[in-house]
A tleap script that builds the chain and sets N, CA, C and O, in Angstrom:
source leaprc.protein.ff14SB
mol = sequence {
  NMET ILE THR GLU GLU ASN LEU GLU GLU LYS
  ILE ALA GLU ILE ASN SER LYS THR GLY ASN
  VAL VAL ILE PHE ALA ILE THR PRO LYS GLY
  TYR GLU ASN LEU ALA LEU GLY ILE ALA GLU
  LEU ARG ARG TYR VAL LYS ASP GLN GLN ALA
  ILE ILE ALA TYR TYR GLU GLU ALA LEU THR
  PRO GLU GLU PRO LYS GLU PRO GLU VAL THR
  CGLU
}
set mol.1.N position { 59.232 28.186 -7.727 }
set mol.1.CA position { 60.154 29.101 -8.333 }
set mol.1.C position { 61.060 29.644 -7.237 }
set mol.1.O position { 60.606 29.992 -6.147 }
set mol.2.N position { 62.319 29.707 -7.540 }
set mol.2.CA position { 63.295 30.211 -6.585 }
set mol.2.C position { 63.727 31.601 -7.014 }
set mol.2.O position { 64.098 31.831 -8.165 }
set mol.3.N position { 63.670 32.524 -6.062 }
set mol.3.CA position { 64.095 33.898 -6.312 }
set mol.3.C position { 65.225 34.241 -5.342 }
set mol.3.O position { 65.551 33.446 -4.460 }
set mol.4.N position { 65.813 35.407 -5.502 }
set mol.4.CA position { 66.868 35.846 -4.584 }
set mol.4.C position { 66.343 35.911 -3.150 }
set mol.4.O position { 67.078 35.628 -2.203 }
set mol.5.N position { 65.078 36.281 -2.993 }
set mol.5.CA position { 64.496 36.444 -1.666 }
set mol.5.C position { 64.299 35.114 -0.939 }
set mol.5.O position { 64.429 35.068 0.284 }
set mol.6.N position { 63.992 34.042 -1.650 }
set mol.6.CA position { 63.708 32.772 -0.984 }
set mol.6.C position { 64.771 31.701 -1.250 }
set mol.6.O position { 64.533 30.528 -0.962 }
set mol.7.N position { 65.910 32.066 -1.780 }
set mol.7.CA position { 66.949 31.102 -2.141 }
set mol.7.C position { 67.397 30.274 -0.942 }
set mol.7.O position { 67.402 29.045 -1.014 }
set mol.8.N position { 67.776 30.930 0.170 }
set mol.8.CA position { 68.268 30.200 1.344 }
set mol.8.C position { 67.197 29.270 1.915 }
set mol.8.O position { 67.490 28.143 2.313 }
set mol.9.N position { 65.970 29.748 1.950 }
set mol.9.CA position { 64.861 28.934 2.466 }
set mol.9.C position { 64.655 27.686 1.606 }
set mol.9.O position { 64.481 26.590 2.139 }
set mol.10.N position { 64.673 27.845 0.290 }
set mol.10.CA position { 64.464 26.714 -0.613 }
set mol.10.C position { 65.612 25.716 -0.540 }
set mol.10.O position { 65.384 24.508 -0.603 }
set mol.11.N position { 66.844 26.203 -0.408 }
set mol.11.CA position { 67.992 25.299 -0.288 }
set mol.11.C position { 67.869 24.490 0.995 }
set mol.11.O position { 68.123 23.285 0.987 }
set mol.12.N position { 67.485 25.130 2.102 }
set mol.12.CA position { 67.293 24.415 3.362 }
set mol.12.C position { 66.173 23.386 3.239 }
set mol.12.O position { 66.291 22.275 3.755 }
set mol.13.N position { 65.092 23.750 2.559 }
set mol.13.CA position { 63.961 22.832 2.354 }
set mol.13.C position { 64.391 21.611 1.542 }
set mol.13.O position { 64.052 20.479 1.887 }
set mol.14.N position { 65.127 21.843 0.477 }
set mol.14.CA position { 65.583 20.738 -0.364 }
set mol.14.C position { 66.570 19.855 0.393 }
set mol.14.O position { 66.504 18.629 0.301 }
set mol.15.N position { 67.475 20.466 1.131 }
set mol.15.CA position { 68.446 19.705 1.929 }
set mol.15.C position { 67.757 18.825 2.955 }
set mol.15.O position { 68.200 17.702 3.196 }
set mol.16.N position { 66.675 19.311 3.571 }
set mol.16.CA position { 65.973 18.525 4.578 }
set mol.16.C position { 65.227 17.345 3.962 }
set mol.16.O position { 65.017 16.330 4.626 }
set mol.17.N position { 64.827 17.472 2.698 }
set mol.17.CA position { 64.080 16.398 2.043 }
set mol.17.C position { 64.988 15.366 1.389 }
set mol.17.O position { 64.790 14.165 1.571 }
set mol.18.N position { 65.981 15.820 0.629 }
set mol.18.CA position { 66.798 14.882 -0.146 }
set mol.18.C position { 68.277 14.948 0.174 }
set mol.18.O position { 68.997 13.969 -0.026 }
set mol.19.N position { 68.739 16.072 0.663 }
set mol.19.CA position { 70.162 16.213 0.947 }
set mol.19.C position { 70.978 16.562 -0.278 }
set mol.19.O position { 72.188 16.763 -0.166 }
set mol.20.N position { 70.363 16.640 -1.436 }
set mol.20.CA position { 71.053 16.977 -2.676 }
set mol.20.C position { 70.433 18.225 -3.289 }
set mol.20.O position { 69.221 18.301 -3.494 }
set mol.21.N position { 71.286 19.195 -3.574 }
set mol.21.CA position { 70.784 20.429 -4.168 }
set mol.21.C position { 71.440 20.612 -5.529 }
set mol.21.O position { 72.664 20.583 -5.654 }
set mol.22.N position { 70.619 20.799 -6.525 }
set mol.22.CA position { 71.083 21.127 -7.867 }
set mol.22.C position { 70.250 22.317 -8.326 }
set mol.22.O position { 69.022 22.297 -8.238 }
set mol.23.N position { 70.915 23.336 -8.809 }
set mol.23.CA position { 70.194 24.516 -9.274 }
set mol.23.C position { 70.499 24.720 -10.746 }
set mol.23.O position { 71.656 24.727 -11.167 }
set mol.24.N position { 69.449 24.883 -11.508 }
set mol.24.CA position { 69.558 25.150 -12.936 }
set mol.24.C position { 68.924 26.512 -13.166 }
set mol.24.O position { 67.757 26.719 -12.833 }
set mol.25.N position { 69.673 27.425 -13.722 }
set mol.25.CA position { 69.151 28.779 -13.931 }
set mol.25.C position { 69.031 29.065 -15.419 }
set mol.25.O position { 69.778 28.535 -16.241 }
set mol.26.N position { 68.064 29.923 -15.738 }
set mol.26.CA position { 67.856 30.305 -17.131 }
set mol.26.C position { 67.446 31.785 -17.163 }
set mol.26.O position { 66.692 32.249 -16.308 }
set mol.27.N position { 67.941 32.493 -18.134 }
set mol.27.CA position { 67.596 33.909 -18.269 }
set mol.27.C position { 66.212 34.031 -18.892 }
set mol.27.O position { 65.718 33.076 -19.491 }
set mol.28.N position { 65.586 35.187 -18.760 }
set mol.28.CA position { 64.278 35.361 -19.418 }
set mol.28.C position { 64.351 35.115 -20.926 }
set mol.28.O position { 63.451 34.495 -21.492 }
set mol.29.N position { 65.405 35.589 -21.576 }
set mol.29.CA position { 65.547 35.353 -23.020 }
set mol.29.C position { 65.745 33.861 -23.291 }
set mol.29.O position { 65.201 33.321 -24.254 }
set mol.30.N position { 66.524 33.205 -22.438 }
set mol.30.CA position { 66.716 31.765 -22.584 }
set mol.30.C position { 65.412 31.006 -22.420 }
set mol.30.O position { 65.152 30.044 -23.143 }
set mol.31.N position { 64.590 31.437 -21.466 }
set mol.31.CA position { 63.284 30.811 -21.265 }
set mol.31.C position { 62.401 31.017 -22.487 }
set mol.31.O position { 61.695 30.103 -22.913 }
set mol.32.N position { 62.444 32.212 -23.044 }
set mol.32.CA position { 61.661 32.495 -24.248 }
set mol.32.C position { 62.101 31.584 -25.395 }
set mol.32.O position { 61.266 31.019 -26.102 }
set mol.33.N position { 63.403 31.445 -25.575 }
set mol.33.CA position { 63.924 30.569 -26.631 }
set mol.33.C position { 63.536 29.118 -26.390 }
set mol.33.O position { 63.201 28.398 -27.331 }
set mol.34.N position { 63.578 28.685 -25.134 }
set mol.34.CA position { 63.178 27.319 -24.793 }
set mol.34.C position { 61.704 27.096 -25.110 }
set mol.34.O position { 61.339 26.067 -25.678 }
set mol.35.N position { 60.860 28.052 -24.747 }
set mol.35.CA position { 59.421 27.945 -25.011 }
set mol.35.C position { 59.140 27.898 -26.511 }
set mol.35.O position { 58.312 27.112 -26.970 }
set mol.36.N position { 59.836 28.744 -27.269 }
set mol.36.CA position { 59.643 28.735 -28.724 }
set mol.36.C position { 60.103 27.417 -29.330 }
set mol.36.O position { 59.459 26.886 -30.234 }
set mol.37.N position { 61.206 26.894 -28.838 }
set mol.37.CA position { 61.712 25.613 -29.336 }
set mol.37.C position { 60.747 24.474 -29.052 }
set mol.37.O position { 60.524 23.613 -29.904 }
set mol.38.N position { 60.178 24.470 -27.855 }
set mol.38.CA position { 59.209 23.429 -27.495 }
set mol.38.C position { 57.951 23.560 -28.347 }
set mol.38.O position { 57.395 22.556 -28.790 }
set mol.39.N position { 57.501 24.789 -28.578 }
set mol.39.CA position { 56.322 25.002 -29.428 }
set mol.39.C position { 56.580 24.503 -30.849 }
set mol.39.O position { 55.707 23.888 -31.461 }
set mol.40.N position { 57.762 24.765 -31.366 }
set mol.40.CA position { 58.118 24.299 -32.713 }
set mol.40.C position { 58.175 22.770 -32.755 }
set mol.40.O position { 57.737 22.153 -33.726 }
set mol.41.N position { 58.711 22.171 -31.705 }
set mol.41.CA position { 58.772 20.711 -31.628 }
set mol.41.C position { 57.368 20.108 -31.591 }
set mol.41.O position { 57.101 19.116 -32.268 }
set mol.42.N position { 56.477 20.702 -30.807 }
set mol.42.CA position { 55.097 20.213 -30.746 }
set mol.42.C position { 54.413 20.320 -32.105 }
set mol.42.O position { 53.698 19.406 -32.516 }
set mol.43.N position { 54.632 21.440 -32.805 }
set mol.43.CA position { 54.052 21.628 -34.129 }
set mol.43.C position { 54.557 20.559 -35.084 }
set mol.43.O position { 53.783 19.991 -35.854 }
set mol.44.N position { 55.858 20.284 -35.036 }
set mol.44.CA position { 56.456 19.277 -35.907 }
set mol.44.C position { 55.875 17.894 -35.617 }
set mol.44.O position { 55.553 17.149 -36.542 }
set mol.45.N position { 55.742 17.553 -34.350 }
set mol.45.CA position { 55.188 16.236 -33.988 }
set mol.45.C position { 53.747 16.120 -34.480 }
set mol.45.O position { 53.362 15.079 -35.012 }
set mol.46.N position { 52.943 17.174 -34.312 }
set mol.46.CA position { 51.557 17.144 -34.804 }
set mol.46.C position { 51.519 16.970 -36.321 }
set mol.46.O position { 50.705 16.204 -36.838 }
set mol.47.N position { 52.391 17.674 -37.031 }
set mol.47.CA position { 52.459 17.532 -38.488 }
set mol.47.C position { 52.802 16.100 -38.878 }
set mol.47.O position { 52.201 15.539 -39.794 }
set mol.48.N position { 53.763 15.517 -38.185 }
set mol.48.CA position { 54.164 14.144 -38.493 }
set mol.48.C position { 53.029 13.166 -38.195 }
set mol.48.O position { 52.813 12.218 -38.950 }
set mol.49.N position { 52.309 13.391 -37.105 }
set mol.49.CA position { 51.172 12.526 -36.778 }
set mol.49.C position { 50.097 12.611 -37.857 }
set mol.49.O position { 49.488 11.600 -38.206 }
set mol.50.N position { 49.862 13.805 -38.385 }
set mol.50.CA position { 48.869 13.976 -39.448 }
set mol.50.C position { 49.309 13.257 -40.716 }
set mol.50.O position { 48.491 12.636 -41.394 }
set mol.51.N position { 50.588 13.338 -41.038 }
set mol.51.CA position { 51.112 12.643 -42.228 }
set mol.51.C position { 50.980 11.141 -42.057 }
set mol.51.O position { 50.558 10.448 -42.983 }
set mol.52.N position { 51.335 10.628 -40.886 }
set mol.52.CA position { 51.243 9.189 -40.625 }
set mol.52.C position { 49.787 8.732 -40.723 }
set mol.52.O position { 49.503 7.700 -41.331 }
set mol.53.N position { 48.871 9.487 -40.133 }
set mol.53.CA position { 47.448 9.126 -40.194 }
set mol.53.C position { 46.953 9.117 -41.635 }
set mol.53.O position { 46.184 8.235 -42.017 }
set mol.54.N position { 47.382 10.079 -42.433 }
set mol.54.CA position { 46.978 10.128 -43.833 }
set mol.54.C position { 47.432 8.872 -44.569 }
set mol.54.O position { 46.641 8.245 -45.275 }
set mol.55.N position { 48.705 8.503 -44.407 }
set mol.55.CA position { 49.215 7.337 -45.121 }
set mol.55.C position { 48.625 6.037 -44.591 }
set mol.55.O position { 48.410 5.102 -45.363 }
set mol.56.N position { 48.359 5.958 -43.293 }
set mol.56.CA position { 47.710 4.756 -42.763 }
set mol.56.C position { 46.338 4.584 -43.383 }
set mol.56.O position { 45.952 3.473 -43.746 }
set mol.57.N position { 45.602 5.672 -43.505 }
set mol.57.CA position { 44.272 5.603 -44.097 }
set mol.57.C position { 44.361 5.292 -45.593 }
set mol.57.O position { 43.568 4.507 -46.114 }
set mol.58.N position { 45.322 5.905 -46.279 }
set mol.58.CA position { 45.457 5.706 -47.719 }
set mol.58.C position { 45.884 4.279 -48.053 }
set mol.58.O position { 45.507 3.750 -49.099 }
set mol.59.N position { 46.658 3.661 -47.183 }
set mol.59.CA position { 47.187 2.331 -47.474 }
set mol.59.C position { 46.344 1.198 -46.908 }
set mol.59.O position { 46.619 0.030 -47.181 }
set mol.60.N position { 45.327 1.524 -46.127 }
set mol.60.CA position { 44.454 0.492 -45.587 }
set mol.60.C position { 43.468 0.082 -46.670 }
set mol.60.O position { 42.730 0.918 -47.193 }
set mol.61.N position { 43.454 -1.206 -47.009 }
set mol.61.CA position { 42.528 -1.641 -48.067 }
set mol.61.C position { 41.080 -1.497 -47.609 }
set mol.61.O position { 40.735 -1.759 -46.457 }
set mol.62.N position { 40.260 -1.077 -48.545 }
set mol.62.CA position { 38.841 -0.946 -48.245 }
set mol.62.C position { 38.197 -2.320 -48.290 }
set mol.62.O position { 38.551 -3.161 -49.115 }
set mol.63.N position { 37.253 -2.533 -47.398 }
set mol.63.CA position { 36.542 -3.807 -47.369 }
set mol.63.C position { 35.479 -3.773 -48.462 }
set mol.63.O position { 34.781 -2.772 -48.623 }
set mol.64.N position { 35.354 -4.875 -49.217 }
set mol.64.CA position { 34.315 -4.893 -50.260 }
set mol.64.C position { 32.932 -4.797 -49.622 }
set mol.64.O position { 32.669 -5.387 -48.574 }
set mol.65.N position { 32.056 -4.040 -50.279 }
set mol.65.CA position { 30.709 -3.878 -49.758 }
set mol.65.C position { 29.869 -5.089 -50.132 }
set mol.65.O position { 29.992 -5.652 -51.220 }
set mol.66.N position { 29.017 -5.465 -49.199 }
set mol.66.CA position { 28.106 -6.569 -49.454 }
set mol.66.C position { 26.999 -6.073 -50.379 }
set mol.66.O position { 26.487 -4.968 -50.196 }
set mol.67.N position { 26.628 -6.880 -51.370 }
set mol.67.CA position { 25.519 -6.454 -52.233 }
set mol.67.C position { 24.231 -6.391 -51.410 }
set mol.67.O position { 23.986 -7.237 -50.550 }
set mol.68.N position { 23.427 -5.389 -51.685 }
set mol.68.CA position { 22.176 -5.242 -50.939 }
set mol.68.C position { 21.168 -6.261 -51.441 }
set mol.68.O position { 21.025 -6.480 -52.644 }
set mol.69.N position { 20.483 -6.869 -50.511 }
set mol.69.CA position { 19.461 -7.867 -50.853 }
set mol.69.C position { 18.104 -7.187 -50.782 }
set mol.69.O position { 17.722 -6.627 -49.754 }
set mol.70.N position { 17.385 -7.248 -51.895 }
set mol.70.CA position { 16.025 -6.676 -51.915 }
set mol.70.C position { 15.034 -7.796 -51.922 }
set mol.70.O position { 15.231 -8.825 -52.567 }
set mol.71.N position { 13.971 -7.585 -51.200 }
set mol.71.CA position { 12.951 -8.640 -51.115 }
set mol.71.C position { 11.703 -8.303 -51.846 }
set mol.71.O position { 10.762 -9.097 -51.860 }
savepdb mol mol.pdb
quit
């Protein structure tokens, strides 16, 4: 995490490793919105996986049972 206190140090560290510095900043409210969006996306994907599993099971033909042999 980069803060105002360590900004120059981190830029120097990145420059020494790759020579390319790109900074992406987000506000606390923006981070909250991003987290909520990701949580909603995860929920949607789980719901879709459950629907797909249901239909795969419903559409898979059952194997006929072998008659039991009694001796």
